[in-house]
C-alpha positions in Angstrom: 42.6 -28.5 7.1 44.8 -31.5 7.3 47.8 -31.7 5.0 48.4 -34.6 2.7 52.2 -34.1 2.7 52.7 -35.1 -0.9 56.5 -35.7 -1.1 58.2 -35.7 -4.4 61.2 -37.8 -5.5 63.5 -34.9 -4.6 62.1 -34.8 -1.0 62.3 -38.5 -0.7 65.9 -38.5 -1.7 66.6 -35.8 0.9 65.1 -37.9 3.7 67.1 -41.0 2.7 70.3 -38.9 2.6 69.9 -37.2 5.9 68.7 -39.9 8.2 68.3 -43.2 6.4 64.6 -43.4 7.2 62.3 -45.6 5.1 60.3 -43.3 2.9 56.5 -43.5 2.6 55.3 -46.1 0.2 52.8 -44.8 -2.3 49.6 -46.5 -3.2 49.1 -47.1 -6.9 46.7 -48.7 -9.3 47.4 -52.3 -10.2 48.3 -53.4 -13.7 44.9 -55.1 -13.9 42.9 -52.0 -13.1 40.8 -51.9 -16.2 37.3 -52.2 -14.6 36.6 -48.6 -14.1 32.9 -48.0 -13.5 30.9 -44.8 -13.1 29.8 -44.1 -9.6 27.9 -40.9 -10.2 27.3 -37.9 -12.5 26.3 -34.3 -11.7 24.9 -31.7 -14.0 26.7 -28.3 -14.2 24.0 -25.7 -14.1 23.0 -22.6 -12.3 19.4 -21.4 -11.8 18.2 -24.0 -14.3 20.7 -23.1 -17.1 23.3 -25.7 -18.0 26.8 -24.6 -18.9 29.9 -26.6 -20.1 32.5 -27.3 -17.4 36.0 -26.2 -18.3 38.3 -27.3 -15.4 38.1 -29.8 -12.6 40.4 -30.5 -9.6 40.4 -32.8 -6.6 41.5 -31.5 -3.2 45.0 -32.4 -2.2 44.6 -33.1 1.6 43.6 -36.3 3.3 40.6 -34.7 5.0 39.1 -33.2 1.9 40.3 -35.6 -0.9 36.7 -36.4 -1.8 35.9 -32.7 -2.7 36.0 -31.9 -6.4 36.2 -28.3 -7.7 34.5 -27.5 -11.0 34.7 -24.3 -13.0 32.6 -23.5 -16.0 32.0 -21.2 -18.9 29.7 -18.9 -16.9 32.4 -18.0 -14.4 31.2 -20.2 -11.5 33.4 -22.3 -9.2 31.4 -25.2 -7.6 32.5 -27.8 -5.0 31.0 -31.3 -5.1 31.2 -34.2 -2.6 32.2 -37.2 -4.7 31.5 -39.7 -1.9 27.7 -39.1 -2.1 25.6 -42.1 -3.0 23.2 -41.5 -5.8 20.0 -43.4 -6.6 19.9 -45.0 -10.0 16.6 -43.3 -10.7 17.8 -39.7 -9.9 18.6 -37.2 -12.6 21.9 -35.4 -13.0 20.3 -32.2 -11.7 19.1 -34.0 -8.6 22.6 -35.5 -8.1 24.1 -32.0 -8.4 21.8 -30.6 -5.7 22.6 -33.4 -3.4 26.3 -33.4 -3.9 27.0 -29.7 -4.2 28.9 -28.3 -1.2 29.3 -24.8 -2.3 29.3 -22.5 -5.3 30.0 -18.9 -6.1 30.5 -16.5 -9.1 34.3 -16.3 -9.4 34.6 -14.2 -12.6 32.2 -12.6 -15.1 33.9 -14.7 -17.8 34.9 -18.3 -18.4 37.2 -20.0 -15.8 39.8 -22.0 -17.7 41.8 -23.5 -14.8 41.6 -24.2 -11.1 44.4 -24.9 -8.6 44.2 -25.8 -4.8 46.9 -24.4 -2.5 47.6 -23.9 1.2 46.2 -27.3 2.4 43.0 -26.6 0.4 42.1 -23.4 2.3 42.6 -21.4 -0.9 41.8 -22.0 -4.5 43.1 -20.1 -7.6 40.9 -19.4 -10.6 42.2 -18.4 -14.0 39.8 -16.6 -16.3 39.1 -15.2 -19.7 38.9 -11.8 -18.0 42.7 -11.9 -18.0 43.0 -12.2 -14.2 43.8 -14.8 -11.6 41.9 -14.7 -8.3 42.8 -16.2 -5.0 39.8 -17.4 -3.0 39.3 -18.1 0.7 37.2 -21.3 0.2 35.4 -21.2 3.5 34.4 -17.6 3.2 34.0 -17.7 -0.6 35.9 -14.4 -0.6 38.6 -13.1 -3.0 41.7 -12.2 -1.1 44.0 -11.3 -4.0 43.7 -10.6 -7.7 46.7 -11.2 -10.0 46.7 -8.7 -12.9 49.0 -8.2 -15.9 48.1 -10.6 -18.6 46.6 -9.1 -21.8 44.9 -12.3 -22.8 42.8 -15.1 -21.3 44.7 -17.0 -18.6 44.7 -20.6 -19.8 46.8 -22.5 -17.2 48.4 -22.2 -13.8 50.8 -24.2 -11.6 52.0 -23.6 -8.0 55.5 -24.0 -6.7 55.9 -27.5 -5.3 57.0 -26.3 -1.9 55.9 -22.7 -1.6 52.2 -22.1 -2.6 52.8 -18.4 -2.5 54.6 -18.6 -5.8 52.8 -19.6 -9.0 53.3 -19.6 -12.8 50.6 -18.8 -15.3 50.3 -19.1 -19.0 48.1 -16.9 -21.2 46.6 -16.6 -24.7 48.7 -13.5 -25.1 51.7 -15.7 -25.6 53.4 -15.0 -22.3 53.9 -16.8 -19.0 54.3 -15.0 -15.8 55.6 -15.6 -12.3 53.7 -14.3 -9.2 54.7 -14.1 -5.6 51.8 -13.5 -3.3 54.1 -12.4 -0.5 54.8 -9.2 -2.5 52.0 -7.0 -1.2 50.6 -4.1 -3.1 48.7 -1.0 -1.9 46.4 -0.9 -5.0 43.0 -2.4 -4.7 40.2 -3.1 -7.1 36.8 -1.5 -7.0 35.6 -4.5 -4.9 38.4 -4.0 -2.4 40.5 -6.9 -3.7 44.2 -6.6 -3.3 45.8 -6.3 -6.8 49.2 -7.9 -7.3 51.6 -7.6 -10.3 53.8 -10.3 -11.6 57.5 -10.5 -10.6 58.6 -11.7 -14.0 57.1 -12.1 -17.5 58.4 -13.9 -20.5 56.6 -12.6 -23.7 56.4 -14.6 -26.9 57.6 -17.7 -25.2 56.5 -20.0 -28.0 56.7 -17.7 -31.1 58.5 -19.3 -34.0 62.0 -18.0 -34.7 60.9 -16.8 -38.1 57.9 -14.9 -36.9 58.9 -11.2 -37.1 55.6 -9.9 -36.1 52.2 -11.2 -34.9 49.3 -9.7 -36.8 46.2 -8.6 -35.0 43.7 -11.5 -34.6 46.5 -14.1 -34.6 46.8 -14.4 -30.8 45.8 -18.1 -30.9 48.9 -19.0 -32.9 51.2 -17.9 -29.9 48.9 -19.0 -27.0 50.5 -20.6 -24.0 48.2 -23.6 -23.4 49.9 -25.2 -20.3 52.5 -24.5 -17.7 54.1 -26.7 -15.0 56.3 -25.8 -12.1 58.6 -28.8 -11.9 59.3 -30.6 -8.6 62.9 -29.3 -8.4 61.3 -26.0 -7.5 63.5 -24.1 -10.0 62.4 -25.2 -13.5 59.2 -24.5 -15.4 57.8 -26.3 -18.4 55.7 -24.6 -21.0 53.7 -25.6 -24.1 51.7 -23.8 -26.6 49.2 -23.9 -29.5 51.9 -22.9 -32.0 53.8 -26.2 -32.1 54.6 -29.5 -30.4 57.6 -28.2 -28.5 57.8 -28.4 -24.7 60.2 -25.7 -23.4 62.0 -25.7 -20.1 63.1 -22.5 -18.2 65.2 -21.7 -15.2 63.4 -19.3 -13.0 66.7 -17.7 -11.9 67.4 -16.7 -15.5 64.4 -16.4 -17.7 66.1 -14.7 -20.6 66.6 -17.8 -22.7 65.2 -21.4 -22.9 67.4 -23.9 -21.0 66.4 -26.8 -23.2 63.4 -28.1 -25.2 62.0 -31.3 -26.5 59.4 -32.5 -29.0 58.0 -35.7 -30.4 60.4 -35.8 -33.3 63.6 -33.9 -32.5 64.8 -34.3 -36.1 61.7 -32.7 -37.6 61.8 -29.2 -39.1 60.2 -26.2 -37.6 57.6 -26.2 -40.3 56.6 -29.8 -39.4 56.5 -29.0 -35.6 54.1 -26.1 -36.3 51.5 -28.5 -37.6 50.4 -29.6 -34.2 50.1 -27.8 -30.9 49.9 -29.1 -27.3 46.7 -28.9 -25.4 48.0 -29.8 -21.9 50.9 -30.9 -19.8 50.9 -33.0 -16.6 53.4 -34.6 -14.3 53.3 -37.4 -11.7 53.7 -36.8 -8.0 57.5 -37.4 -8.2 57.9 -35.0 -11.2 60.0 -37.6 -13.1 57.4 -38.3 -15.8 55.8 -35.5 -17.9 53.0 -36.1 -20.4 52.0 -33.9 -23.3 48.7 -34.1 -25.2 49.4 -33.2 -28.8 47.0 -32.2 -31.5 48.2 -35.1 -33.7 45.9 -37.3 -31.5 48.8 -38.7 -29.5 49.9 -38.3 -25.9 53.7 -38.3 -25.4 55.5 -39.3 -22.3 58.9 -37.7 -21.4 61.5 -38.5 -18.7 62.7 -35.2 -17.4 66.1 -36.8 -16.6 66.5 -37.7 -20.3 64.9 -34.9 -22.3 67.4 -35.2 -25.1 65.9 -38.6 -26.0 62.6 -37.0 -26.8 59.4 -39.0 -25.8 60.1 -42.4 -24.3 56.5 -43.6 -25.0 53.4 -42.5 -26.9 49.8 -43.4 -26.6 47.1 -43.2 -29.3 43.4 -44.0 -29.7 41.8 -40.8 -28.5 40.9 -37.8 -30.7 42.3 -34.4 -29.7 40.6 -32.0 -32.0 40.4 -29.0 -29.7 42.6 -27.4 -27.1 39.9 -28.0 -24.4 40.7 -31.8 -24.5 43.2 -32.5 -21.6 45.0 -35.5 -20.3 46.6 -36.3 -16.9 49.2 -38.8 -15.8 48.2 -40.6 -12.5 50.1 -39.6 -9.4 52.0 -42.9 -9.3 52.9 -42.6 -13.1 51.3 -46.0 -13.9 48.4 -44.8 -16.0 47.4 -41.9 -18.3 43.8 -40.6 -18.5 42.7 -38.4 -21.4 39.5 -36.8 -22.7 38.6 -37.1 -26.3 36.6 -35.3 -29.0 34.7 -38.5 -29.8 32.8 -38.3 -26.5 34.8 -41.0 -24.6 37.6 -41.0 -22.0 40.6 -43.2 -22.4 43.0 -44.8 -19.9 46.3 -46.4 -20.8 48.8 -48.4 -18.8 52.1 -46.6 -19.0 54.2 -49.8 -19.1 52.0 -51.2 -21.9 51.5 -48.4 -24.5 50.9 -50.9 -27.3 47.8 -52.4 -25.6 44.3 -51.1 -26.3 43.2 -48.5 -23.8 40.3 -48.8 -21.4 37.4 -46.7 -22.8 34.9 -44.9 -20.6 31.8 -44.4 -22.8 29.0 -42.7 -20.8 29.5 -39.1 -21.9 27.4 -37.6 -24.8 29.8 -34.8 -25.8 33.5 -34.0 -26.2 35.3 -35.0 -23.0 37.5 -32.1 -22.0 39.1 -31.8 -18.5 40.0 -34.9 -16.5 41.7 -35.4 -13.1 43.0 -38.2 -10.8 42.3 -38.1 -7.1 45.7 -37.8 -5.5 44.8 -39.8 -2.4 41.7 -42.0 -3.2 43.4 -44.5 -5.4 41.6 -45.4 -8.6 39.1 -42.5 -8.4 39.0 -40.2 -11.4 36.7 -37.4 -12.7 35.8 -36.5 -16.3 34.0 -33.4 -17.6 32.2 -33.0 -20.9 30.4 -30.7 -23.3 27.3 -32.7 -22.4 27.2 -30.4 -19.3 28.0 -33.1 -16.8 30.9 -34.2 -14.6 31.2 -37.9 -14.0 33.0 -39.8 -11.2 34.6 -43.2 -11.9 36.3 -45.8 -9.7 38.4 -48.8 -10.2 37.5 -51.8 -8.1 40.8 -53.6 -8.7 43.0 -50.7 -7.4 45.1 -51.6 -4.4 47.9 -50.5 -2.2 51.2 -52.3 -2.9 54.3 -52.5 -0.8 56.4 -52.6 -3.9 58.0 -49.4 -5.2 56.3 -47.6 -8.0 57.9 -47.5 -11.4 58.6 -43.8 -11.2 60.5 -44.1 -7.9 63.1 -46.7 -9.1 65.9 -44.2 -9.6 69.6 -44.3 -9.0 71.0 -41.3 -7.1 74.2 -40.4 -5.4 74.1 -40.2 -1.6 75.8 -37.7 0.6 79.0 -39.1 2.1 78.6 -40.4 5.7 80.5 -37.6 7.4 78.5 -34.9 5.6 75.3 -36.8 6.3 76.0 -36.9 10.0 77.0 -33.2 10.0 73.8 -32.2 8.2 71.8 -34.3 10.6 73.4 -32.6 13.6 72.7 -29.2 12.2 69.1 -29.7 11.0 66.1 -31.0 12.8 63.9 -33.0 10.4 60.7 -34.0 12.3 58.5 -36.1 10.2 54.8 -35.4 10.0 52.6 -38.2 11.3 50.5 -39.7 8.6 46.8 -39.9 8.9 45.7 -43.1 10.5 43.1 -43.5 7.8 45.6 -43.2 5.0 45.0 -45.5 2.0 48.2 -47.4 2.6 48.7 -49.2 5.9 52.3 -50.0 5.4 53.7 -46.6 6.1 56.4 -46.2 8.7 56.6 -43.2 11.0 59.7 -42.2 13.0 60.3 -39.6 15.7 63.6 -37.9 16.2 64.1 -37.6 19.9 67.6 -36.1 19.9 70.0 -34.7 17.4 72.4 -37.6 17.9 73.5 -39.6 14.8 71.6 -42.7 14.0 73.5 -45.9 14.5 73.1 -48.1 11.4 74.1 -51.8 11.2 77.0 -52.4 8.9 77.2 -55.4 6.4 80.6 -55.4 4.8 82.6 -57.7 2.5 86.2 -58.7 3.3 87.4 -56.3 0.7 85.5 -53.4 2.3 86.9 -54.3 5.8 90.4 -54.3 4.3 89.9 -50.9 2.8 88.5 -49.5 6.0 91.5 -50.9 8.0 94.0 -49.3 5.6 92.1 -46.0 5.7 92.1 -46.0 9.5 95.8 -46.8 9.7 96.7 -44.0 7.2 94.9 -41.2 9.1 93.3 -40.6 12.5 91.6 -37.4 11.3 88.2 -36.2 12.5 85.0 -36.7 10.6 85.0 -33.2 9.1 86.6 -33.0 5.6 88.9 -30.4 4.3 87.5 -28.2 1.5 89.5 -30.0 -1.1 88.2 -33.4 0.1 84.7 -32.1 0.2 84.9 -31.0 -3.4 86.0 -34.5 -4.5 83.1 -36.1 -2.6 80.0 -37.2 -4.5 77.0 -34.9 -4.0 73.3 -35.3 -4.4 70.9 -33.4 -6.6 69.6 -31.6 -3.5 72.9 -30.8 -1.8 75.5 -29.7 -4.3 78.9 -28.4 -3.1 78.8 -24.7 -2.3 81.5 -24.0 -4.9 79.5 -25.4 -7.8 77.2 -22.8 -9.4 74.3 -24.6 -11.0 72.8 -22.8 -13.9 70.5 -25.0 -15.9 67.9 -27.7 -15.6 70.4 -30.3 -16.7 72.6 -29.6 -13.6 69.7 -30.7 -11.5 68.4 -33.6 -13.6 71.5 -35.2 -15.1 74.6 -36.1 -13.0 77.8 -34.8 -14.3 
């Protein structure tokens, strides 16, 4: 399958530092995109029996971006083609038959979360049977089964660069790291390869005063959502016990690196009043949203976690942990389900404005998702046993930078940049000709010679360069002492600097 090559902010920075190329400009929804309309609805049923959907996820590649995966309470995973045209007179059941691409029984229990990996050739399913299964989508065959949790697996998130590594959160109060490259000789009775976790953190969201957890109180320590952040090192977790989002360093999981909550000055007792139902991040990984049971969605900047939420959005009702929200890939909008039977969309830069309300559902709206490549397309699922597809007619591709990409970073010094470029080959993947944005620029590296850049300098800069040249006629390579004094990027720290926490990656010293 064709890769979508979804680069994060960190990868974009690396491209700029190494070779000065213009990075791909992202498509995003316009500020006036408030005219979302339903384009189709399908019923979630099997053999005539309807069942509530629990998780939905669009494919991540260009070729398959129109495919939507749906999991439900009966343990099925179904794939639907969202580009199908439906007659206005057809029923939701008829629509489902027409749009269904494939379906299979993934678990003999509810499937709470789905995750596409490996260019959409594999899909992960997290279930109430306390396991995670890896599926070959084309063959509908389970290739691995991840076992070790002692409660329902509620959430999963893959490593941003290595799909073999994932993090999962469970109702047993733990989150676990898995590496599918670590093979095991044990197999299930169905000949599925069984893998164990490589690291587990138990009681990740227990209160500090909780000395013991009584039997039947597992929900009070449940991990409801996990995210593998775009730096590839940090993990964010949230739970049902309180409104705190915790951040962990995967190289040292013994203690929390940092944490944040809606009101940092609140007491632990006040924070325990409201749990978090879901976390989401934009494609750059800079913005992180948290749906809180106080009927608000909080937006955090991972570069400024000590500030607490930078914005909050209200209007929806979050009365169960099945109600999820999702920030758009470009970080311009937030989409949320609601217990009142509607879905809500806010503009991130206008949190005080009334949200757009999508009203066609007849039950609690639970899981929601943005299409990562078809701009303006979203999906919502509900306890009315349907999944509905919506589209915004005023969405467009803009050549302007998105709000989440306007960041100030420190660049690698010129000599180091040229040295890196000489030692590393960085061929860029050609973008699909049918990509949504037509203003992308592709470049080919034909030889490892440094790129000649035109120089625009002021008289002061010319004077400094003249003085520098007259003082030394050294080669481009710096001494170790000079290298230590040179500025470094978040991606290429000096070798002598041992980074230990999330703050070392997100906040410049």
